[in-house]
C-alpha positions in Angstrom: -3.8 8.0 13.4 -2.9 10.6 10.8 -1.7 7.9 8.3 -5.1 6.0 8.7 -7.0 9.3 8.2 -4.8 10.0 5.1 -5.6 6.6 3.7 -9.3 6.9 4.3 -9.6 10.4 3.0 -7.3 10.1 -0.1 -7.9 6.4 -0.9 -11.0 7.4 -2.8 -8.9 9.2 -5.4 -6.7 6.3 -6.2 -8.9 3.4 -5.1 -7.8 -0.2 -5.1 -8.4 -2.6 -7.9 -8.2 -5.8 -5.8 -7.5 -9.2 -7.3 -7.6 -10.7 -3.8 -10.2 -9.3 -1.4 -8.0 -10.0 1.7 -5.1 -7.8 0.6 -5.7 -4.0 0.2 -3.6 -1.3 -1.4 -4.3 2.4 -1.3 -2.2 5.0 -3.1 -2.1 8.7 -2.4 -0.4 11.3 -4.5 1.4 14.5 -3.7 2.7 16.9 -6.4 6.3 18.1 -5.9 6.5 21.4 -7.8 10.3 21.7 -7.4 10.9 18.4 -9.2 7.7 18.5 -11.4 7.0 14.9 -10.1 4.3 13.1 -8.4 5.2 11.6 -5.1 3.2 8.4 -4.3 2.8 6.8 -0.9 1.1 3.4 -1.1 -0.3 1.7 2.0 -0.5 -2.1 1.9 -2.9 -3.7 4.4 -1.8 -7.3 5.1 -4.3 -9.5 7.0 -2.7 -11.5 9.8 -5.4 -14.2 9.7 -4.2 -15.6 6.3 -0.8 -16.4 7.8 0.3 -19.6 9.6 2.4 -19.1 12.8 5.8 -20.7 13.1 4.6 -22.7 16.1 1.2 -23.7 17.5 1.6 -21.6 20.7 1.6 -17.9 21.3 5.4 -17.8 21.2 5.5 -18.3 17.4 5.8 -15.6 14.7 4.0 -14.6 11.6 6.4 -14.0 8.8 5.7 -12.7 5.3 7.4 -11.3 2.3 6.1 -8.2 0.4 7.0 -7.6 -3.3 6.2 -4.3 -5.0 6.4 -3.4 -8.7 5.6 -0.2 -10.6 5.2 -0.4 -14.4 4.4 2.3 -16.9 1.5 2.2 -19.4 3.5 0.0 -21.8 4.2 -2.6 -19.1 7.8 -1.6 -18.7 8.9 -2.3 -15.1 10.3 1.0 -13.6 10.6 0.2 -9.9 10.8 -2.9 -7.8 11.3 -3.5 -4.1 10.5 -6.0 -1.5 10.9 -6.7 2.2 10.2 -9.2 5.0 8.2 -8.6 8.1 7.7 -10.6 11.3 5.2 -10.1 14.1 4.2 -12.1 17.2 1.6 -14.9 16.5 -0.4 -13.4 19.3 -1.4 -10.6 16.9 -3.2 -13.2 14.7 -6.8 -12.3 15.5 -9.8 -11.8 13.1 -9.7 -8.4 11.6 -6.0 -7.7 12.7 -3.6 -6.6 10.0 -0.2 -5.0 9.3 0.1 -1.7 7.5 3.2 -1.5 5.3 4.1 1.5 3.2 6.1 2.1 0.1 7.1 5.6 -1.2 8.2 6.5 -4.8 8.3 9.3 -7.3 6.8 9.3 -10.8 7.1 11.5 -13.9 3.7 12.5 -15.5 1.9 9.5 -16.9 -0.2 6.4 -16.1 1.3 3.6 -14.1 0.3 0.3 -12.5 1.3 -0.6 -8.9 1.3 -4.4 -8.2 1.8 -5.8 -4.7 2.3 -9.5 -3.8 2.4 -10.9 -0.3 3.6 -14.4 0.6 3.3 -16.2 3.9 6.7 -17.5 4.7 5.4 -20.6 6.5 2.6 -21.8 4.3 3.6 -20.2 1.0 0.1 -18.8 0.6 0.2 -15.8 -1.8 -2.0 -12.8 -2.2 -1.7 -10.1 -4.9 -3.5 -7.0 -5.9 -2.8 -3.8 -7.8 -3.9 -0.2 -8.4 -3.6 2.2 -11.3 -1.8 5.5 -10.5 -2.1 8.6 -12.6 0.9 10.9 -12.0 0.1 14.6 -12.3 1.0 16.1 -15.7 0.7 19.6 -14.3 0.4 21.2 -10.9 -3.0 20.4 -9.3 -5.5 23.2 -8.7 -5.2 22.9 -4.9 -2.0 22.2 -3.0 -1.5 19.4 -0.6 -1.0 22.0 2.2 -4.4 23.4 1.6 -6.1 19.9 1.6 -4.2 18.2 4.5 -5.6 20.4 7.3 -9.2 19.6 6.1 -8.7 15.8 6.6 -10.6 14.2 9.5 -10.5 10.8 11.0 -12.7 8.3 9.3 -15.5 6.8 11.4 -17.3 3.5 11.2 
């Protein structure tokens, strides 16, 4: 629940610039004073209903690949990762989704986070991205002061 509250509360600061309305990415930032870096946690919401199950019955699986890339303001690729996920086909209901997370550190500057998801059965692909501004100096309020003030999002 805390993760969902964090996404809801902080997502407004680093909103998503979606190229595909079915795939959502939210990035939240934390300043690490000891390293003078911005730590980014990006939450990828993958809708199950866009995937095709491996079989027609409830015993099948939904399988998808996630690809993540971070580039700087010049377009230079700085970070790339990917993974595969599987879930029971019984989870495939309208409005159901997976929440995947990626975590990385950035030096001060402007960056672009791109995410692509591919259904392993149908090959259907979704992609989206979000701009991330890494702190150039310590923010006025620390994460520890802000975090206790977060509340669960409603409706």
